C-alpha positions in Angstrom: 55.5 96.7 79.0 53.2 97.0 82.0 52.2 100.5 83.0 50.1 101.5 85.9 47.8 104.5 85.2 47.2 107.3 87.7 43.5 107.6 88.6 43.5 111.2 87.4 44.2 109.9 83.9 41.6 107.1 83.7 38.7 109.1 82.2 40.6 110.9 79.4 42.9 107.9 78.7 40.0 105.5 78.0 37.9 108.1 76.2 40.8 108.6 73.8 41.6 104.9 73.5 37.9 104.1 72.7 37.9 106.6 69.9 41.0 105.0 68.3 40.2 101.3 68.9 39.6 100.2 65.3 38.3 96.7 65.0 39.4 95.0 68.3 37.9 92.1 70.1 38.0 91.6 73.9 37.7 88.7 76.3 37.1 89.3 80.0 38.4 87.1 82.8 37.7 87.7 86.5 40.2 86.4 89.1 39.3 86.5 92.8 40.0 84.6 96.0 36.3 83.7 96.4 35.6 82.8 92.8 38.9 81.5 91.4 39.5 82.2 87.8 36.3 82.7 85.7 35.9 83.6 82.0 33.2 86.3 81.9 33.0 86.5 78.1 34.6 84.8 75.2 36.1 87.1 72.5 33.6 89.5 70.9 33.8 92.9 69.3 34.8 95.7 71.6 32.7 98.8 71.5 34.4 100.9 74.1 36.1 101.3 77.5 35.3 104.1 79.9 35.8 105.3 83.4 32.9 107.2 85.0 34.3 109.3 88.0 30.8 110.3 89.1 29.7 106.7 89.7 33.3 105.5 90.2 32.9 102.7 87.7 35.0 101.2 84.9 32.8 100.0 82.0 33.7 97.6 79.2 31.2 97.6 76.4 31.2 94.6 74.1 28.8 93.8 71.2 26.7 91.5 73.4 27.8 92.3 76.9 28.4 95.2 79.3 30.9 94.5 82.1 30.8 97.1 85.0 33.6 97.2 87.6 32.6 99.2 90.7 35.1 101.3 92.6 38.3 100.3 90.8 41.4 100.8 92.9 44.0 100.5 90.2 44.3 100.0 86.5 47.3 98.8 84.6 47.9 98.2 80.9 50.2 95.9 79.1 51.3 97.8 76.0 53.4 96.2 73.2 54.7 97.6 70.0 51.4 96.8 68.1 49.1 98.2 70.8 47.5 97.3 74.1 47.2 93.6 74.8 45.8 93.6 78.4 44.0 95.9 80.8 44.0 94.8 84.4 41.4 96.5 86.7 41.6 95.7 90.4 38.5 96.2 92.6 38.7 97.2 96.3 38.4 93.6 97.5 41.4 92.6 95.4 39.3 90.9 92.6 41.1 91.4 89.3 39.3 91.9 85.9 41.5 91.1 83.0 40.4 92.5 79.7 42.4 90.9 76.9 42.4 92.8 73.6 43.1 91.2 70.3 42.6 91.9 66.6 40.0 89.7 64.9 41.4 87.0 62.6 41.5 88.1 59.0 39.5 86.0 56.7 41.5 84.2 54.0 41.2 85.8 50.5 
């Protein structure tokens, strides 16, 4: 189910989400008219997600990469029974940043 978040919720929503992430991995894809569809990062451990209202930035912190989205205009989440699968952040110029969340594969016993 896709749900658009109100801008007033962003900071507290992602602070709370980051505290309860557990072991998730994320992959970031950027889709824009000028650049087409680009994979920014392959799946790697997700450290946190945050919105900074002072700088008006959405930040995705991964183990080996920090992805900053300036002046996000809208944020939507795709939430399923077992948690959030996708976060879509849209910049002012229409560029979309797709943050795909997944659980790491369990190692066989």
